[in-house]
C-alpha positions in Angstrom: 55.8 89.0 71.0 52.7 91.1 70.7 50.1 91.4 73.7 46.9 90.3 72.5 43.5 89.4 74.1 43.3 85.7 75.5 41.8 83.2 73.0 39.5 82.1 75.9 38.7 84.6 78.4 37.5 83.4 81.6 35.7 84.7 84.6 37.0 84.1 88.1 34.3 81.7 89.4 35.3 79.3 86.5 39.0 78.9 87.0 41.2 76.4 88.6 43.2 77.1 91.8 46.3 77.3 89.7 44.6 80.0 87.3 43.4 82.0 90.4 47.0 82.1 91.4 48.1 83.4 88.3 45.7 85.8 88.0 46.3 87.2 91.5 49.8 87.2 90.7 49.5 89.2 87.4 47.1 91.6 89.5 49.8 92.4 92.2 52.4 93.3 89.5 50.0 95.4 87.8 48.7 97.0 91.1 52.7 97.9 91.6 52.8 99.6 88.3 49.5 101.3 88.1 49.3 103.2 91.3 46.8 105.6 92.2 47.5 109.2 93.2 45.1 112.3 93.7 48.0 114.7 94.4 49.1 115.7 90.9 49.6 119.9 91.4 47.6 120.6 88.4 44.5 118.4 89.3 44.9 118.0 92.9 42.0 115.9 94.2 41.4 114.1 91.0 42.7 110.4 90.8 45.2 109.9 88.1 48.1 107.4 87.8 51.1 107.9 90.0 53.8 106.8 87.5 53.1 106.9 83.8 53.9 103.2 83.2 56.2 102.3 79.8 53.4 100.2 78.3 51.2 103.4 78.1 53.6 104.8 75.7 52.0 105.3 72.3 52.9 103.2 69.2 55.0 104.1 66.4 51.6 104.7 64.1 50.6 107.3 66.7 54.3 109.0 66.9 54.2 109.1 63.0 50.6 110.8 63.1 52.0 113.1 65.4 55.0 114.4 63.8 53.2 114.9 60.4 50.7 117.4 62.1 53.6 119.0 63.8 55.3 119.6 60.4 52.2 121.1 59.3 52.1 123.5 62.3 55.7 124.2 61.7 55.3 125.1 58.3 52.5 127.3 58.9 54.5 129.2 61.7 57.4 129.7 59.4 55.2 131.3 56.7 53.6 133.5 59.5 57.2 134.7 60.8 58.2 135.2 56.7 55.0 137.3 56.0 55.8 139.5 59.4 59.4 140.0 58.1 58.6 140.7 54.5 55.8 143.4 55.7 58.8 145.2 57.8 56.6 144.3 61.2 59.3 141.6 62.9 63.1 142.2 63.3 63.5 138.5 63.1 66.4 137.7 61.5 65.4 135.8 58.1 68.6 133.4 58.5 66.8 132.1 61.5 63.6 131.3 59.2 65.6 129.8 56.6 67.4 127.6 59.3 63.8 126.5 60.5 62.9 125.6 56.7 66.0 123.1 56.5 65.3 121.6 59.7 61.5 120.8 58.7 62.7 119.5 55.3 65.2 117.2 56.6 62.6 115.8 59.1 60.0 115.6 56.3 62.6 113.5 54.4 63.0 111.2 57.2 59.4 110.8 57.7 59.0 109.8 53.9 61.6 107.2 54.1 60.0 106.0 57.4 56.6 105.7 55.8 58.1 103.7 52.7 59.7 101.3 55.1 56.3 100.4 56.5 54.6 100.2 53.4 52.8 103.8 53.7 49.2 103.4 54.9 49.7 102.5 58.6 46.0 103.0 59.6 43.9 99.9 60.3 44.1 96.3 59.2 46.6 96.7 56.3 50.0 98.4 55.9 51.5 97.7 59.3 49.6 94.8 59.9 49.3 93.1 56.8 53.1 93.5 56.1 54.3 92.7 60.0 56.6 90.1 58.8 58.5 91.9 56.3 58.7 95.3 58.4 59.7 93.7 61.6 62.9 92.4 59.5 63.4 96.0 57.9 63.8 98.1 60.6 63.7 98.3 64.6 60.3 99.9 65.8 61.8 101.3 69.0 64.5 102.9 67.2 62.0 104.4 64.6 59.8 105.7 67.6 62.9 107.0 69.4 63.7 108.8 65.9 60.1 110.2 65.7 60.5 111.4 69.6 63.6 113.4 68.6 61.8 114.9 65.5 58.9 115.9 67.6 61.0 117.8 70.0 63.1 119.6 67.0 59.6 120.6 65.6 58.4 121.9 68.9 61.3 124.2 68.9 60.2 125.7 65.5 57.0 126.3 66.7 57.8 127.9 69.7 57.6 131.7 69.0 60.5 133.8 69.1 60.9 137.0 70.9 60.7 139.2 67.6 57.5 137.5 66.6 55.8 137.9 69.6 56.5 141.4 69.7 55.4 141.9 66.1 52.0 140.3 66.9 51.8 141.6 70.8 48.8 143.3 72.5 49.7 146.7 71.0 48.9 145.4 67.3 45.7 146.8 66.0 42.8 144.1 66.3 41.1 143.4 62.6 39.4 140.2 61.3 42.0 140.1 58.9 45.0 140.1 61.2 43.4 136.8 62.6 42.9 135.3 58.9 46.6 136.3 58.2 47.5 133.5 60.7 46.1 130.8 58.3 48.9 130.5 55.9 49.5 127.0 54.7 46.9 125.7 57.1 43.4 126.1 55.8 41.2 128.6 57.1 38.0 126.9 58.5 34.5 127.7 57.4 33.4 129.2 60.7 35.7 132.2 59.9 33.0 133.4 57.3 29.9 132.3 59.3 30.5 132.8 63.1 28.6 136.4 63.1 25.6 134.6 61.7 22.8 134.4 64.3 21.8 130.8 63.3 25.5 129.6 63.3 25.6 130.9 66.8 22.4 128.9 67.6 23.7 126.0 65.7 26.8 125.7 67.7 24.8 124.7 71.1 23.5 121.5 69.3 26.3 121.0 66.6 29.5 122.8 68.2 32.2 121.9 70.7 29.8 122.0 73.7 26.6 120.4 72.9 25.9 119.0 76.5 24.6 122.2 78.1 21.3 123.3 76.0 18.4 122.7 78.2 14.6 123.1 78.1 12.8 125.8 80.5 9.6 125.9 81.5 9.3 129.6 82.5 11.5 132.6 81.5 14.6 132.3 83.8 15.2 135.2 86.1 18.7 135.4 85.1 17.7 136.3 81.5 14.1 137.7 82.0 13.3 138.5 78.4 9.9 140.1 78.2 6.7 139.3 75.9 7.4 142.2 73.6 11.1 141.6 73.1 10.6 138.0 72.4 7.7 138.7 69.9 10.0 141.1 68.0 12.8 138.7 67.5 10.6 135.4 66.7 8.0 136.7 64.4 4.5 135.1 64.5 5.2 133.7 68.0 4.5 134.5 71.5 6.6 133.9 74.5 3.8 132.0 76.4 2.9 129.8 73.6 6.8 128.9 73.3 6.8 128.1 77.0 3.4 126.1 76.7 4.8 124.0 73.9 8.4 123.4 75.2 10.0 125.6 72.7 12.2 127.7 74.8 15.6 126.8 75.7 18.7 128.1 77.7 22.5 127.7 78.2 23.3 128.9 81.8 27.0 128.9 82.4 26.8 129.4 86.1 29.1 126.5 86.5 31.8 128.9 85.5 31.6 131.1 88.7 34.5 129.3 90.1 36.8 130.6 87.7 38.7 133.8 88.8 39.7 135.9 85.9 43.2 136.5 85.5 45.5 138.4 83.5 48.4 138.0 80.5 51.2 140.3 80.1 49.7 142.8 82.4 46.5 143.0 80.5 43.2 142.0 82.3 41.2 138.8 81.0 37.4 138.7 81.7 34.9 136.0 82.0 31.6 136.2 82.9 28.4 133.6 83.5 26.0 134.5 80.9 22.6 133.3 80.2 21.7 132.6 76.8 18.0 132.0 75.6 17.0 130.3 72.4 13.8 129.2 70.9 12.6 126.9 68.2 10.0 129.2 66.2 6.4 127.5 65.5 6.6 124.7 63.1 10.3 125.0 62.9 13.2 122.5 63.9 16.0 124.5 64.8 16.9 127.0 67.4 17.3 130.5 67.0 18.9 133.0 69.5 16.4 135.2 71.8 18.3 137.0 74.3 21.6 137.1 76.3 22.1 138.5 79.7 26.0 139.1 79.7 26.5 139.0 83.5 23.4 138.1 85.6 25.4 138.9 88.7 25.3 142.3 87.7 21.8 143.8 88.6 22.4 146.5 85.9 23.5 144.0 83.2 20.6 144.3 80.6 18.8 141.5 78.7 19.8 141.8 74.9 18.4 140.7 71.7 19.2 140.2 68.3 19.5 143.5 66.3 20.7 144.8 63.1 20.0 148.6 63.8 23.0 150.6 63.9 22.9 151.2 67.3 22.3 147.9 68.8 24.2 145.7 66.1 27.7 145.6 67.8 26.2 145.6 71.3 24.7 142.4 70.4 28.0 140.8 68.8 29.6 141.8 71.8 27.1 139.5 73.8 27.8 136.7 71.5 31.3 136.8 72.1 30.7 136.9 75.8 28.9 133.7 75.5 31.1 132.2 73.1 34.0 132.9 75.7 32.0 131.2 78.6 31.2 128.4 75.9 35.3 127.8 75.4 36.0 127.7 79.2 33.0 125.2 79.6 34.0 123.0 76.7 37.6 122.8 77.4 37.4 122.5 81.1 34.4 120.8 81.8 33.2 118.8 78.8 36.7 117.9 77.6 39.1 117.7 79.9 37.2 116.5 83.0 34.4 114.5 81.6 36.2 112.7 78.9 39.8 112.3 79.6 39.8 112.3 83.3 36.8 110.1 83.7 38.4 107.7 81.7 41.6 107.6 83.3 39.9 106.5 86.5 38.2 103.5 84.7 41.4 102.6 83.0 43.6 102.4 86.1 41.1 100.4 88.0 40.9 98.0 85.1 44.7 97.3 85.1 44.4 96.9 88.9 41.3 94.9 89.2 40.8 93.0 85.9 43.3 90.2 84.9 44.3 89.9 81.3 42.2 86.8 81.0 39.2 88.6 82.1 36.5 89.3 79.2 35.9 93.0 80.5 39.6 93.7 80.4 39.8 92.4 76.8 36.9 94.4 75.8 37.9 97.8 77.4 41.5 98.0 77.5 42.0 99.0 73.6 39.7 102.0 74.5 42.1 103.2 76.9 45.2 103.5 74.9 47.0 106.6 74.7 44.8 108.0 77.5 47.2 107.9 80.5 50.1 109.1 78.5 48.1 112.3 76.8 46.6 113.1 80.3 49.9 113.0 81.9 51.0 115.3 79.1 48.2 117.7 79.8 48.7 117.8 83.5 52.4 118.7 82.8 52.2 121.0 80.0 48.6 122.0 79.1 47.0 123.1 82.2 50.2 124.6 84.3 51.2 128.0 84.8 52.7 129.3 81.3 50.7 126.7 79.5 48.2 127.5 76.8 45.3 127.3 79.5 46.9 129.8 81.4 47.6 132.1 78.3 44.4 131.8 76.4 41.8 131.0 79.0 40.2 133.9 81.3 41.0 132.2 84.6 43.9 132.3 86.8 45.7 128.9 86.4 44.8 127.9 89.9 40.9 128.6 89.4 40.8 126.9 86.1 42.6 123.8 87.5 40.0 123.8 90.3 37.1 124.2 87.9 38.3 121.2 86.0 38.7 119.1 89.3 35.2 120.2 90.4 33.8 119.4 87.0 35.2 115.6 87.1 34.2 115.1 90.8 30.8 116.3 90.5 30.2 114.5 87.3 27.6 111.5 87.6 28.4 108.5 85.5 25.0 106.9 85.5 23.4 110.1 84.8 25.9 111.5 82.1 24.7 108.4 79.8 23.5 110.1 76.6 19.9 108.6 76.5 19.5 109.7 80.1 21.3 112.9 80.0 19.2 114.5 77.0 15.9 113.4 78.8 17.2 115.0 81.9 17.7 118.3 80.2 14.2 118.1 78.3 15.9 117.7 74.9 15.3 114.2 74.2 14.3 112.9 70.7 10.6 113.6 71.4 11.2 117.3 72.4 10.5 120.6 70.6 14.5 120.6 69.5 14.1 118.6 66.3 17.5 119.6 65.0 20.1 118.3 67.3 22.8 116.6 65.3 25.0 115.5 68.3 22.0 113.9 69.9 20.5 112.2 66.9 23.9 111.1 65.7 25.2 110.3 69.1 22.3 108.1 69.9 23.1 106.1 66.7 26.7 105.4 67.8 25.4 104.7 71.3 23.1 102.2 70.1 25.5 100.5 67.8 27.9 100.3 70.9 25.3 99.2 73.3 24.4 96.2 70.8 28.3 95.2 70.7 28.5 95.2 74.4 25.5 93.4 74.9 26.5 90.7 72.4 30.1 90.6 73.9 28.9 90.6 77.7 26.5 87.9 76.9 29.0 85.7 75.4 30.6 85.4 78.6 27.9 85.8 81.2 24.9 83.5 80.9 22.8 84.9 84.0 22.8 87.8 86.2 24.4 85.5 88.9 27.3 85.4 86.8 27.8 89.2 87.3 27.2 89.0 91.2 29.4 86.3 91.4 32.3 87.7 89.8 34.6 88.7 92.5 37.0 90.5 90.2 34.2 92.5 88.5 32.7 93.6 91.6 35.9 94.7 93.1 36.6 96.6 89.8 33.6 98.7 90.2 34.2 99.4 93.9 37.9 100.7 93.1 36.4 103.0 90.2 33.7 104.5 92.8 36.0 104.6 95.9 39.7 104.9 94.7 38.8 106.5 91.4 36.1 108.9 92.9 33.6 108.6 90.1 30.2 109.5 91.3 27.1 107.1 90.0 29.2 104.2 89.2 27.4 101.4 90.8 28.7 97.9 91.0 26.5 96.0 88.6 24.1 93.2 89.8 22.7 92.3 86.1 23.8 91.7 82.5 22.2 94.9 81.3 23.9 96.7 84.2 27.1 95.5 83.0 26.3 96.2 79.3 25.3 99.8 80.2 28.6 100.4 81.9 30.5 99.0 79.2 28.6 101.2 76.8 29.2 104.3 78.7 32.7 103.5 78.9 33.3 103.0 75.3 30.9 105.7 74.2 32.9 108.3 76.4 36.3 107.2 75.3 35.6 107.3 71.8 32.4 109.1 70.6 32.1 111.5 73.4 35.7 112.4 73.3 35.6 113.1 69.3 32.4 115.3 69.8 34.4 117.6 71.7 38.1 117.4 70.6 37.4 117.5 66.9 35.4 120.8 66.8 38.7 122.3 68.2 40.3 122.2 64.7 37.2 122.8 62.5 35.6 125.5 65.0 37.9 126.8 67.9 41.3 127.2 65.9 39.7 130.6 64.7 39.6 132.6 67.8 37.1 135.3 66.9 34.6 132.5 66.7 35.5 131.0 70.0 38.3 131.5 72.6 39.0 131.6 76.2 38.8 135.1 77.5 37.5 138.5 76.2 39.7 141.5 76.7 37.4 144.4 77.5 34.7 144.5 80.3 31.4 142.8 79.2 29.0 145.4 77.7 26.6 146.9 80.1 24.3 148.4 77.4 23.2 147.2 74.0 23.3 150.5 72.4 26.3 152.4 71.3 28.7 149.6 70.6 31.4 149.6 67.8 33.0 147.3 65.7 36.2 148.6 66.9 35.1 148.2 70.7 33.9 144.4 69.5 37.2 143.8 68.1 38.9 144.9 71.3 37.4 142.2 73.4 39.2 139.4 71.2 42.5 138.1 72.1 45.9 139.7 71.1 47.2 138.0 67.9 49.9 136.5 69.4 47.7 134.4 71.5 45.3 133.8 68.7 48.2 132.0 67.0 48.8 130.1 70.1 45.3 128.9 70.1 45.3 128.0 66.2 48.7 126.0 66.8 47.3 124.1 70.0 43.6 123.2 68.6 44.9 122.3 65.2 47.4 119.8 66.7 44.7 118.5 68.9 42.0 118.3 66.5 44.0 116.8 63.7 45.2 113.5 64.7 42.9 110.6 64.0 44.4 107.3 65.4 42.5 103.8 65.0 39.0 104.3 64.3 36.0 102.7 66.4 35.9 99.3 65.3 39.6 98.7 65.2 41.0 96.6 67.6 44.7 96.1 67.3 47.5 95.1 69.7 49.5 97.9 71.0 52.9 96.2 70.1 54.4 96.1 67.2 53.9 94.6 64.4 50.2 95.4 65.8 48.4 92.1 65.0 44.4 91.8 65.6 43.6 92.0 69.3 40.9 89.7 69.9 41.5 85.9 69.5 38.3 84.2 70.9 36.5 82.9 67.8 33.3 83.3 69.7 33.9 87.0 69.1 35.9 87.2 65.9 33.9 84.3 63.9 32.3 85.0 60.7 28.8 86.5 61.5 30.0 86.9 65.2 29.7 90.2 67.4 32.8 91.9 66.1 31.9 91.8 62.6 28.2 92.7 63.4 29.6 95.8 65.4 31.7 97.0 62.3 28.7 96.4 59.8 26.6 98.5 62.4 29.0 101.3 62.4 29.1 101.4 58.5 25.3 101.4 58.5 25.5 104.6 61.3 28.0 106.0 58.7 25.7 105.8 55.7 22.8 107.1 57.8 24.8 110.3 59.2 26.1 111.0 55.5 22.5 110.7 54.2 21.3 113.2 57.1 24.2 115.7 56.3 23.0 115.6 52.6 19.8 117.4 53.9 21.4 119.4 56.5 22.2 123.1 56.2 25.3 122.6 58.3 26.7 119.0 58.0 27.7 117.6 61.4 30.6 115.1 61.0 32.2 114.9 64.5 30.4 111.5 65.1 30.8 109.8 61.7 32.1 106.4 63.0 35.0 106.5 60.3 36.1 109.8 62.4 35.7 108.8 66.0 39.1 107.2 67.4 38.8 104.2 69.3 40.5 105.8 72.4 41.1 109.2 73.8 44.6 109.6 72.6 45.1 113.2 71.7 
C-alpha cells in the first residue's frame, strides 16, 4: 500500500495516550533507521545519514528519467569517439564503438517498451497516477526499477572514457575553441558558447548565472581591487567613481572564501586557482551591471587592477582576467552555493524530520516530499563526485582534501536565518530598492518565495491556531533542537510563533526546490561548456594586462579530455527534472496523491491556491523574459523540481 500523508494530521498536545504511544514507537523505529553521522570521509564534520535507508531509494519515474539522459550522454560519447577515429586521431578499435551502439540501441528499445507499459507520460498527476490500477497489473515496479538500474550501469560503462580516447584528447592536444565545440555532437551546443566573451554576458552571469549569491554593493573602493577614478571613467562613459559610490551603483564579487582551497594537479600538470575581486557598476540611468575592474590575485602585491579593453595589447589580458573570475565562480558555485548550501543543508533538516516528527504530524506531511531523493543523491555525491579520482578532483582546482574541506566549512558556517532570500539580498545591499535594477535571480526568486510563503502560512494555520500551539508542540521543539544541535545548522532557532514556523517552512521548501534549481540547472545551460565556466585554469594568472595573446588565454583552459568529462557530468546533473514544485505524490508505486486532508486538498483550499499562485508566477516570469535581453528560466515554477533529487 502506498504511503500517503494522514487524512487528519495532529499535534502531540491533542492526541490520546494511545496515539502518543504509537507516535513514540514510530519515532523510535525511525531513529534507528535514520542515524546521524559526521564521519563520512569526504565530508568529515557535516552531519549526514549514517546508512542510506531503503525508503530513500528513487522511484521508477526518476530512474526512467535518469536512464534516458544517460542514453543521450552515451550517444554523444560514441559520436565523439567515432569522429576521433575518422580523423585518425584515435587508435580505438572501431569494433568497440560499434558494440557500444548495439548496447545503447538495446537499452533504448527496452526503455521505449517500459514507457509504453506505463502509458507514456510519467510526470505529474496523469500517466502513472491516472492509469495506476492498470499499470500495477501490467508489471512489477520493483522489477522495472532493477532493470533500469542495470541499464544505468551499462550506460556508465559506455560513457567511461577508454584509454585511446583519453590519449587522443589529452593535455598535449592543442587548445582551440573549435576543439571544445567538437565535444558537442548529438548534445546541443549551449548558447553561452557564442556569447561568453561578451563583457555584458560576463556581468550578467553575476545576477542570472550559476552563482547569483555573491554580488554585493560596496560603499567605498575595495583595497583588494583599487580601481582609480581615471580607470573607472574610461570604462563607464559619462560617470565618475565618486558618483557611483555616492549613488550605490558600485558592486563587487569577492572570492576570498576560496582561500581555503589548495591548488592541486592532474596527470602531472599543475592546476591554478586564486581569490580574485571583480568590480561592476550600474551606469547612470541604467539598470544592468557592466564590468569595471578585476584583480586576479589580491594576495600578490604585484597583481594589477585590470579593466575592460579591446586594444590589441590589452584585450587578451582582460580575457584572461575574466577566465580567472569564472574559475573562481565555478568553485564557489559548486562547493559553496550548490553542494554545501542546498544539498547538505536540506539533508540535516530531512534527517531531523524523520527522527523527530511522526507521520501523523502536519509539518512532517508538509515537508517530507520536499526531501524526496535528497539523501540518495547526497550519498552518491559523497561516494563518487567529491572523492579522489572523481569529477571534482579532476575538473576543479583544489586537492580533493581541500575541496572537501571548503564544502564542509561552507556548510557549517551557513546561517539558515540570514540565508533567507529577503534577508540575504538586503544584507548584500542588492534588495529590490537598490540601484541594481536588473537582477533576475532576486526578482523571480522573490515571486517564488512569496508563493511558497503564502502556501506555508495557509497550511500551518490550518493546524496551529495560536502561538501557544507552536511552543506547546513538543515534537516540533525537539525537531528544531535536533536540526540546530545534531544537524549543526547555524541560525536555526526553535519557533515560538506561527510566523516563525512559517518562515522556517518557507526557507526549507524554497531551498529544497527553487534555490537548488537556481544553482543546479545552469550547470547544463552554462557550465557544460568549459571555456565559459570551469574549475581550474592551467597556466598562472596573468601579472600584467599587456602583451597577452589568444594562445596564452586558450592555454589557461582545461585539457579537452577534462572539458568532455565536465560536459558529461554537468549535462546529466542539469537535465533531470523530476516532479515540479506544487506536485505532491506518494513515493510508492502507483504514486497516488500525497495529501489526503480535505482542509488542504478541498476546492479553493491551500493546495489549489498554491498551484494557482505558481501558475501566476510562471506567467509573470514569462512576461518578464519577453522584455529581458537575456531570458532567465531557472526559476520558472514549471522548471523547479519539488525536491533536491539530482
